C-alpha angles and dihedrals in degrees: 000000000000091000091051093053090047091056091049092052091049090048092051091048092049091044090052092049091049089050092052092048091050093049089048091048091050094053093036093050097048135060136182120213118200130234114287092013139114124209115218106202120219128180116208089341096312124114110244093193092238116129120193123207126217118300137050121322143177115230144168107288090232095053122097126208116226107197122219126181113236099178120108109283132194131223126188113194131181107224134187129196145146124257127228089268091050097255117148111244133181130188144161113256116201118195130186114197143152138197117257113239112237093034099062089094090058090051090051092048098044104030112006133212092319092069091129095057094040100040117012103041096049091044091054092052094046093047092049091051091048096048091046092053090061097061139052116246092257092049090055086067104035094041099039093135091056090046091051093049091049093049092046095052092050092048094048092053093044098055101029094086089058093054093255111137113205107208101176142356130195131185115205141163099035112195136176139197119294091245094051092046089052092049090050091050093049090048090054093047090050090050091050091048091050092049089049092049091048090050092048089049094051091048089052092050091050092049089049091051092048091051090049092051090049093050093051098042103037096075122170090255093051093049090048089052091051091050092049093049091054095043115113094209098255122123117230115253093231123038119189099191103021094246139099118205086353089300114130113240097199 
């Protein structure tokens, strides 16, 4: 009797252990990768080179999935630099990028999950400084499309070897030092004043020319003719000098 109960207990314990092992094997041998993610597989801390796409997968129980987002991501960075004419300039650089499938394992092996802080952020700062140094402060505003294209090309070439695909770059909110901004404002005011003075001078010259023309063309005889042409034929009731158009009436 005692021996029978002992065997049952042993069987229950072994059955429980087997169940636990099977449950562990199920969870250890399967993995689910979320939408827009890549699973970089490592075994005992070493990258195996296998990348799993989104969905449910079976795997080696000793493998671990390190998830990376491969959707398009956005970074807004505040950057400062100096223009070609040595003016301090700051701007907001907006970058849209994604990780290239097939190269995420290399990113995990060489850089790790902090690839943005280690690769992208420093690259944005360096690219903005390099692009700004090619242009004068005024050109950074008037040739913004060219500045953007130049910075975009440099950033693409800088990050492509790491498997980071730059899809778009924008540079917004250009601002300069207070002293430079004040100088630009004063220059614009001076230019407006100069244009206004030039306009006033031209108007004065036109008025002078008109007056000169009037003084030479409006002779006494011509004025008398204009008055006769407009006369209705009636004599005025009161005549101070006894003449009409300098013609004696008596």
